[in-house]
C-alpha positions as CSV (number, residue, x, y, z in Angstrom):
1,M,-131.6,131.3,-35.0
2,R,-133.6,128.4,-33.6
3,E,-137.2,128.8,-32.4
4,I,-138.7,126.6,-29.7
5,G,-142.2,126.5,-28.2
6,T,-142.8,127.1,-24.5
7,F,-143.7,123.5,-23.7
8,D,-140.6,122.2,-25.4
9,A,-138.5,124.9,-23.7
10,E,-139.8,123.8,-20.3
11,T,-139.2,120.1,-20.9
12,T,-135.7,120.6,-22.4
13,L,-134.4,123.6,-20.4
14,G,-131.2,121.9,-19.4
15,A,-130.3,121.0,-23.0
16,L,-131.3,124.5,-24.2
17,L,-128.9,126.0,-21.6
18,D,-126.1,123.7,-22.7
19,R,-126.6,124.9,-26.3
20,V,-126.7,128.6,-25.3
21,E,-123.5,128.0,-23.2
22,Q,-121.9,126.8,-26.4
23,G,-122.8,130.1,-28.2
24,E,-126.1,129.2,-29.9
25,E,-129.0,131.7,-29.7
26,G,-132.6,130.8,-29.7
27,V,-136.1,132.3,-29.5
28,I,-138.9,130.9,-27.2
29,T,-142.3,131.2,-28.8
30,R,-145.8,131.1,-27.4
31,N,-148.5,130.2,-30.0
32,G,-146.0,130.9,-32.7
33,K,-145.1,134.4,-31.5
34,P,-141.6,135.2,-30.1
35,V,-141.7,136.0,-26.4
36,A,-138.1,135.6,-25.2
37,R,-134.6,135.4,-26.7
38,L,-131.9,133.1,-25.3
39,V,-128.4,134.4,-25.8
40,P,-125.1,133.6,-24.1
41,E,-124.4,135.8,-21.1
42,G,-121.4,137.5,-22.6
43,A,-123.3,138.4,-25.8
44,A,-125.8,140.6,-24.0
45,K,-123.1,142.7,-22.3
46,D,-120.6,143.1,-25.1
47,G,-120.8,146.8,-25.6
48,Q,-117.6,146.9,-27.6
49,T,-119.1,144.6,-30.3
50,A,-122.2,146.8,-30.4
51,R,-120.2,150.0,-30.8
52,A,-118.1,148.4,-33.6
53,A,-121.3,147.4,-35.4
54,A,-122.6,151.0,-35.1
55,E,-119.4,152.3,-36.5
56,R,-119.6,149.9,-39.5
57,I,-123.2,151.1,-40.1
58,R,-122.1,154.8,-40.0
59,A,-119.3,154.1,-42.4
60,R,-121.5,152.3,-44.9
61,A,-124.1,155.1,-44.6
62,K,-121.6,157.7,-45.7
63,D,-121.0,155.7,-48.9
64,I,-124.7,155.8,-49.9
65,P,-125.3,158.4,-52.6
66,R,-127.7,161.0,-51.3
67,D,-130.2,160.4,-54.2
68,E,-130.5,156.8,-53.0
69,A,-130.9,157.6,-49.3
70,I,-134.4,157.4,-47.7
71,S,-136.0,160.3,-45.9
72,I,-136.8,160.3,-42.2
73,E,-140.5,159.9,-43.1
74,E,-139.8,156.8,-45.2
75,W,-137.6,155.4,-42.4
76,K,-140.5,156.0,-39.9
77,Q,-142.9,154.2,-42.2
78,F,-140.5,151.2,-42.5
79,R,-140.0,151.2,-38.7
80,N,-143.8,151.3,-38.0
81,E,-144.7,148.5,-40.5
82,G,-146.3,145.7,-38.6
83,R,-146.9,147.7,-35.4
84,A,-150.4,147.7,-34.0
């Protein structure tokens, strides 16, 4: 995924949109921090792809031995890492 600063995004918006139209994704940053994601229009609405990904995750999760699985408390710690 490509990152681009806000100034560059403003000055090259047409070219950015051309690249997104061709399927490329990108992130617009302000002072090095992500603020917006550019994705092709169809990608944001493709629920079938999202459901298929969720099914793959569920299938893989069933194959994880229980002694290797993480607890909900561990999962919450991982999720909260880096949050203010």
